[in-house]
NUPANU-403744 format. One record per residue (C-alpha): x, y, z. Coordinates in steps of 0.25 Angstrom, whole numbers, padded with zeros to 4 digits, always signed. Layout:
<rs>
R     u     v     w
R     X     Y     Z
...
</rs>
This chain:
<rs>
R     u     v     w
R +0000 +0000 +0000
R +0006 +0013 -0004
R +0001 +0023 +0006
R +0014 +0031 +0007
R +0027 +0031 -0001
R +0040 +0036 +0003
R +0046 +0048 -0005
R +0056 +0059 -0004
R +0065 +0053 +0006
R +0055 +0044 +0014
R +0044 +0054 +0016
R +0030 +0047 +0014
R +0021 +0051 +0003
R +0006 +0048 +0003
R +0001 +0042 -0010
R -0014 +0044 -0013
R -0021 +0039 -0024
R -0035 +0041 -0029
R -0037 +0055 -0025
R -0045 +0064 -0035
R -0042 +0078 -0038
R -0052 +0088 -0032
R -0063 +0092 -0042
R -0062 +0105 -0049
R -0073 +0114 -0055
R -0087 +0114 -0051
R -0086 +0099 -0046
R -0077 +0104 -0035
R -0088 +0112 -0029
R -0097 +0100 -0029
R -0087 +0091 -0022
R -0081 +0101 -0013
R -0079 +0100 +0002
R -0072 +0113 +0004
R -0079 +0122 +0014
R -0077 +0134 +0006
R -0084 +0129 -0006
R -0095 +0122 +0002
R -0097 +0136 +0008
R -0098 +0143 -0005
R -0107 +0132 -0010
R -0116 +0134 +0002
R -0116 +0149 +0000
R -0119 +0149 -0015
R -0130 +0139 -0013
R -0137 +0147 -0002
R -0136 +0160 -0010
R -0143 +0152 -0021
R -0154 +0148 -0011
R -0154 +0162 -0006
R -0158 +0167 -0020
R -0169 +0157 -0021
R -0175 +0161 -0008
R -0174 +0176 -0011
R -0182 +0173 -0024
R -0192 +0166 -0016
R -0193 +0178 -0006
R -0194 +0187 -0018
R -0206 +0180 -0023
R -0212 +0180 -0009
R -0210 +0195 -0008
R -0216 +0197 -0022
R -0228 +0190 -0018
R -0230 +0198 -0005
R -0227 +0212 -0012
R -0241 +0214 -0015
R -0254 +0210 -0008
R -0261 +0199 -0015
R -0250 +0196 -0025
R -0252 +0184 -0034
R -0237 +0182 -0037
R -0236 +0169 -0029
R -0247 +0159 -0026
R -0249 +0157 -0011
R -0243 +0143 -0011
R -0231 +0148 -0019
R -0229 +0159 -0009
R -0229 +0148 +0002
R -0219 +0140 -0006
R -0210 +0152 -0007
R -0210 +0155 +0008
R -0206 +0140 +0010
R -0195 +0140 +0000
R -0190 +0154 +0004
R -0189 +0151 +0019
R -0183 +0138 +0017
R -0173 +0143 +0007
R -0168 +0154 +0015
R -0167 +0146 +0028
R -0162 +0133 +0024
R -0155 +0136 +0010
R -0149 +0150 +0014
R -0148 +0154 +0028
R -0142 +0141 +0034
R -0134 +0137 +0022
R -0127 +0150 +0020
R -0122 +0149 +0034
R -0117 +0135 +0031
R -0110 +0141 +0019
R -0103 +0152 +0026
R -0099 +0142 +0037
R -0093 +0132 +0027
R -0085 +0143 +0020
R -0080 +0151 +0033
R -0080 +0142 +0045
R -0068 +0133 +0041
R -0060 +0146 +0037
R -0064 +0153 +0050
R -0059 +0141 +0058
R -0047 +0138 +0050
R -0051 +0124 +0045
R -0048 +0118 +0031
R -0063 +0114 +0029
R -0076 +0110 +0036
R -0075 +0098 +0045
R -0083 +0088 +0036
R -0081 +0094 +0022
R -0089 +0083 +0014
R -0101 +0085 +0024
R -0100 +0100 +0022
R -0101 +0098 +0007
R -0113 +0088 +0009
R -0120 +0098 +0017
R -0119 +0108 +0006
R -0124 +0098 -0004
R -0136 +0094 +0005
R -0139 +0109 +0007
R -0139 +0111 -0009
R -0148 +0098 -0011
R -0158 +0102 +0000
R -0159 +0115 -0006
R -0162 +0109 -0020
R -0172 +0099 -0014
R -0179 +0111 -0007
R -0180 +0119 -0020
R -0184 +0107 -0028
R -0197 +0108 -0020
R -0200 +0120 -0029
R -0202 +0110 -0041
R -0212 +0102 -0033
R -0221 +0109 -0023
R -0213 +0119 -0015
R -0216 +0118 +0000
R -0226 +0129 +0005
R -0225 +0127 +0020
R -0216 +0138 +0024
R -0201 +0137 +0027
R -0204 +0132 +0041
R -0214 +0122 +0036
R -0223 +0125 +0048
R -0238 +0120 +0049
R -0248 +0122 +0043
R -0241 +0125 +0030
R -0232 +0112 +0032
R -0244 +0103 +0035
R -0247 +0091 +0025
R -0259 +0099 +0020
R -0261 +0114 +0020
R -0275 +0118 +0019
R -0272 +0131 +0012
R -0262 +0135 +0001
R -0263 +0150 +0005
R -0252 +0157 +0013
R -0263 +0165 +0019
R -0272 +0155 +0025
R -0282 +0165 +0032
R -0286 +0170 +0019
R -0290 +0156 +0012
R -0304 +0153 +0013
R -0307 +0139 +0019
R -0313 +0134 +0006
R -0300 +0136 -0002
R -0291 +0127 +0007
R -0284 +0116 +0000
R -0275 +0105 +0005
R -0261 +0105 -0001
R -0251 +0094 +0002
R -0238 +0101 +0006
R -0230 +0089 +0009
R -0224 +0086 -0005
R -0220 +0101 -0005
R -0213 +0100 +0008
R -0206 +0087 +0005
R -0195 +0093 -0004
R -0194 +0105 +0005
R -0192 +0096 +0017
R -0182 +0087 +0010
R -0174 +0100 +0006
R -0175 +0105 +0020
R -0170 +0092 +0026
R -0158 +0091 +0017
R -0154 +0105 +0020
R -0154 +0102 +0035
R -0145 +0090 +0034
</rs>
């Protein structure tokens, strides 16, 4: 077994076989375990989600700009409130702190990298996957239970689709199944919390 060879007057030299070169180009960003690159990935991704949440807030503000505006349907307004609140809390505020911490913390304490660099990279990819699953609910039925998902909006059936239940006459109540809409939202939210 050739673990070490003697060269240069008896000093051992370690022989290593099968080590690949580090990837270059865009694949180096996909496979990185460097804390600075992971921090930059977090920051870039959170600002993309920040822009999406800002567009959702803009649409809500346009709806509320005039009384009795018909820009958005009531159900769409509830969906926007849910998507905006969840985006800003779980896809911007918390992860942007993780991005700054990933970038700055090892530099501040003088460490070469984070403690578990592969786990650190996995946390970013789970964050991105959770955000994509969360926004995939837009293509099905977006959740309309508010970002906190409290009752009565998060119950299995909601007796009214209006965001102003005091103004809906009892004869116009309909049952809407909100469970399929909450499924993709919950899967995305649970993935974000790993």
